[in-house]
N, C-alpha and C positions, 0 to 999 in steps of 0.2 A: 542613324537617321534621326532627324530633329524631332520626329513624332514620339520618340522614346525618351525624351528628356525627363529627368526627375522633377517632381512637383516643386521641390525647393528652388529650382532654377527660375520659377516664375514669380518668386517673392521679391519684389523690388523695394518694399518699404515695410516698416513695422506696422502692425495692425492698429487701427484707430478704435479705441475702446471708450466706453462710457459706463458709469455706474448705473445700476438699474433704477436708482432713485432720481436720476436727472430727469428734468421735464422733457416732454416731447418737443416743445418749442426750442429749447437749448440744443437738443440732439439734432434737430433739423438744421439749425444754424451751423453746427459742426460739419454736418454732411455737405452743406453748401460751400463752406470755407475750404474744406479738404477736397472737394470735387469727387466725391465717392458715392456709390450707390447703396452702401450699407455700413453699419458700425457693429462692433462686437459689444454685446451687453454683458457686464460683469455683475456677478452676485457673490457677496462675501469674498471678493478678490479673485474669483475664478470665472472664466468665460463659460456662458451657458446658452446664449442665443444670439441671433442676428436681428437687428432692426433694419429693415430694408425700405427702399423707395415704395414698394408695394404696400408695406405696412403703413407708411406715411400717407399714401393716397387713401387707404381705407379709413384711417383716423380722420382725415379732413372730410372725406365723403360722408362719414357718419356723424360729423359735427361734434366730435369728442373734444372735451376741454384740453387744450394744448399744454396746460400747466400740470396735467397728470403725469405720474412717473412713467418713463419709457418702458420700464421692465414689464409693465402690465400688458403691453401691446407688441412686444417683440415676438413676432409670429413664426419665426423660422428657427427651429432647434439647431444648435451648432453641432454639426457632424465633423468629426476629426479625420484628417488624412495625414499620413506620414510624409515628411519632406522627401523621403527616399522612394516613395511610390511613383509609378509611372503616370503619365497624363491620362492613359486609358483607365487606370484604377480610379482616378479622380472622376472621370466622366461616368464610370459605372456607379459610383456612389451617388452622384447627382441624380442619375436616372432612377436608381433604386429608391431614393428617398423623396424624389420629386422636388428637388431644391436647386438653386442656382449659385449657392455660396458654400464653400467649405473652409474650415479652419485648418491651417497648415501647422503641424506640430513637429518639433525636433527636440529630442531628449526630454519629452514631457512638457515643453514650453511652447506656447502659441507664438509663432514667429511671423505669421502673415495670413493672408486670405487669398484664395483662388476662386475665380468666378467662371460661370459658363461662358462668358465672353472671352476670357483668357483661353479656355479650351478650344472654343470655336476658331479663334485666330490661329492657334497652333495646328489644328487638324485641317484647316482650310488651306487654300492656296497661300503660299508663303508671303506673297505680296500684300495680302490683306492686313496681316498684323503689323507690317512695316508702314504701310500707308496710313493706317489708323494711328499708329504711334507718332508718325511725322506730322500728320494733320493736327494732332492734339498737342504738339510741342509748344511750349510757352517761351522758350529761349532758343537761340541759334545753337547753343551747346547741346541741347536735347536732340536737335536734328543730326548734328555731327555724330553723337553716340549711336543713334539709330542707324545711320549710314554705315558706321564702322561694323556694327553687328550684321547688317544686311550683306556687306561685302564678304564677311567671313562665311556667312551662310551660303552665299552664292558660290564662293570658291569650293566649299565642301560639296555642294550639289554638282558643280561642274566636274570636279574630280571623279565623282561617281560615274560620270559619262565617259571618262577615259577608257574604262574597262567595258562599258556597255553603251556605246554611242547610239545603238538602235532603239533605246528606250526613251530618248528625248523627243519631245515635240517642239521643234524650233519656234513655231509660231507662238505657242504658250510660253515657252521659256523667255523669249525676247519681250513678249507683251507684258509679262510680270515685271521685268526689269524697268520697262518704260513707265509703268504705273508708279513705281517707287520713285524714279527720277523726277517724274512730273510732280509728284507730291512734294518732293524736296524743294524744287524750284518755286512752286506756288506758295508753299508755306514760308520759305525764306523771304520771298517778296512781300508777303503780308507782314512779317515780323519787322522788316526794315521800313515799312510804309510804302504803299503803292500810289503812284499818281492816279487821279480819278479817271482821266481820259487823255486823248492826244497821242496814243501810241498803240502798236500791236507788237507783241513780243512772241517769238517762236523759237522752237528748238529745231535744228536741221541736221543734215548729215545722217549717219546711221541712227542717231537718236530720233530724228524726224521720221525716219522710216520704221521706227520701233524695232530696230535690228541691232541695237548696241549691247555688247556684252561687257567688256572691260571698261570701267568708268574712269578712263584716263584721258579722254579727248572730247571736250564739250564744244559743240558747234551751235551757235545761236545767232539770230539776226533780229532786226527791228525795223519797222516802218513807223514814221512819226509825223505828226503835224504841229507839235508844240516843242520848240527848241529847249524848253525848260526840262524836258525828260532826259536829255542827253546825260546830265550828271547822274541821274538815277540809274541809267543803264550801267555806267561805270561802277556805281556802288553795288548794284546787284551782282555784276560779274565778279567783283572782288570778294563779295560774300560767298558766292558759290565756290570760288577757289579755296576759301578758308574752310569750307565744309568737306574738302577732300575730293572735289570733282573738278579738276583743272581744265581750263579753257584750251582751245585749239592753239597749237604752236604757230600756225600760219595766220593767226589774227582773225579768224572767223567767229568772233563773238560780238554781241550787240553793241558793246562800247566802241568798237571799231568798224563793225560791219552793219551799217544802218543806212536808211534811205528816207529823205524827206519826201512827203507826198508830192511836192512840186517837182521833184527830180524823177519820179517814177516813169512818166511818159518818155522822156529823153533817154533814160537808162534802158528801157525796153527796146527802143529803136536802135541804140548803140549796140547792145548785146546781140540783137537779131541780125544785124548787118555784118557782124564779125563773130560767127558762132564758134569757130575753132579757138579763137583767143579767149572767149568768155564761157567755154563749156563748163568750167567749175561753177561760175556764177549761176548759170542756167540750172545746173544740178541742185545747187543749194536752195534756190528759190522754189523749185518744184518739190524738193524734199521737205520744205519747211512745214511744220505742224504747229498750229496756233496754240498758245498757252495763256497769255495774259493780255488785257487791254481791250481794244476794239477790233474784233475779228475782221470787220469790213475793210480795214486799211490793208491787211495782208491779202485778202481775197481780191481786192482791186488790183494790186500789183501782179498777182498770179494771172488774173484774167487779161490784163494788159499784155503780159508776156505770151500767154497762150494765143492771143489774137495775132501777134506779130510772128509767131512760129508755126502757125497752122500749115501742115503738110510740108514743112521745111526739110528737104532732103539732107541738108548739111548736118542737122542735128542727128539724123539717123546714121549718116556716114561716120560721124565722130564717135557714136556709141558702139560701133563694131570694131574698134581698134584692138580690143582684147578677144582672143580666140580660145576655144576650149583646148585644154592640155592633152591633145591627142596627136599621135604620130601620123605620118602620111598613110600608114597602113591601118589606121583606126584603133590602134591599141593605146593604152594609157601611158603617158610619159612617166619615166621612172621617178624624177624629182622635178617639182615645179612650185612656183609661188602660188599659193592656193587662191588668194584673192584675184590675182591676174588671170589664172588659168581655169578657175571654176566658178567664182562668184560674180566677178565683173562681166563675164560673157553673157550672163543672164540679166543681172540687175541693170546694166547700162542700156541695152536695147529696149528692155521693158519700160524703163523710165522714158526713153526717147519717144517710144510710141505713145505713151501717155501724154507727154508734153505736146507733141505735134498733132494730137487729136483732141486737145482741149480738156484732158482728164487731169484736173488739178486738185480735186477734192479728196483723193486718196493718195497716200504716200508709201505705205507698206508694199513690198514687192509682190507678195502673194495676193494681196487685195487688188493691186494693179493688174495682175494677170487675170483675175476673175472679172474685173471691170472691162478689160480688153475683149474678153469673150462675150460679155453681156452686150457690148457695143458692136459686136460682129467685126472687130478689127483683126482678130485671129480666130481660127476655127476652134470649135469646142473641144475636139479631140486633142488638138495641139495644146490648148490651154490646160487640159487635164494632165497630159504627159509632162508639160513644163512645170506644173505645180508639184508633181511627184518627184521630178528630177531635182527641183530646187530644194525640196525638203531633205532629200538624201544628201545633197551637197552641203546644206547648212548644218546638218548633224556633224559632219566632219569638220566644218569650220569651228564649231563649239569645241570639238575634240582637240583641235590644234590650239585654239585660244586658251583652253584650260591648261595647256602645257607651255603657254607663252611662246608659241612657234608660228612661223609664217610659211615655211616650206612643207610641202607634203611629199612623202616618200612612199611610193606604192608598195614596195616590198615589205613595209611594216604592217600591212593589213592582210587578212586572209584572202584566199582566191575569190570567195563569194563576194566579199566587200569590194575587191578590185573590180569585179564584174559589174556590181551595182553602180559604182562611181563612173566606170567607163561608159556604161549604157546611159547614165544620166547626162554625161557630157556629149554623147552622140545625139541625144534629144536636143540639147542646147545647140549643137551644130546645125541640126535640121531647122530649128527655130531661126537661127541667124540667116540660114539660106532663104527661108520664107520672107524674112524682113528685107533682105537684099533684093529679091525678085519683085516684091510688091510695093516697096516704099522708097526706093532710090531711083 
């Protein structure tokens, strides 16, 4: 598990050291240039203390002469931790001594520094350390390295769920991935230079629903009022490709899939009059989650679409094309495509109910179910059952995706798990029946 990494794994650079005779002013300049919160103060060639941001604030607050030697005001004794120690050993030392910095030693030599911030990122939700690292990136290469590490970490975590799928919380799992992907896109956009206004950029598809696992299929779209931003969409999408997050093979990325504000009204009318032909477009717009630019441009398109599709029975009919993978006797089918037989039968009609009832502000399937209950579109008990069923089904989706598989074979799981999946699909079947009776 990642929480048991050795302390040495966190050392990314050599320690920044200053001689105890250096002035406070020059030390502060070094801290600013290196973008660090502390330096190691050396005396007679050996490390003995930290001079930290807290020390600097105290010096300034007490109006101490900044030309005085920094060694006189290095207030944090340097406590050593071995590079072979665990992250928990490091945390224990910090708590024991009431400090936030430790010197990391290997074979008697100081090789780096570990901070409380490093420990917090490691012991907290995994996405925190990656989003912080990505948001702090100064170059695109830094983002690429962070994403490579994240993917490896994600694969390791996913493989642990192969043996124990019951321990995963799909909502948390996918939400963490979404945070990291969002950070990557936003930071990359900043590094290549963003237009000031005239556009709304959104992620859609499974990413828009915050239900994306394998980072192999990026769906994005844009609404714009300034033609000059079109070149920027192309540049951003090429940049994201280069960072190891390839765009959709079907062309649903903002450089190809975008809408001028003057086209929005006519586009909505066209799509709403031919639902079956445009069901993919309707899904992508409703699943789109704003990331960059002017949110109002995207919201106006969503509102336009919702007004055209209110109570539209054809959207509901199209959403019921996928049925739960149950036999006519109500047992679980032996082999089936998991997306078509388990996920789509929930996801599609839930989205359709949201679209046709003007619910465009949420995109995640579980959040849509809760909103449908709040708006009294589906009964509360059905909503609770559907949430539970969807969670069970998504756990197995992660299990399959971790193994790069699309088909589910019921004989591979134990009888209890087969029963859980079968009962979950029976709940989905009841939900689909309710939708047919009440909305078609």
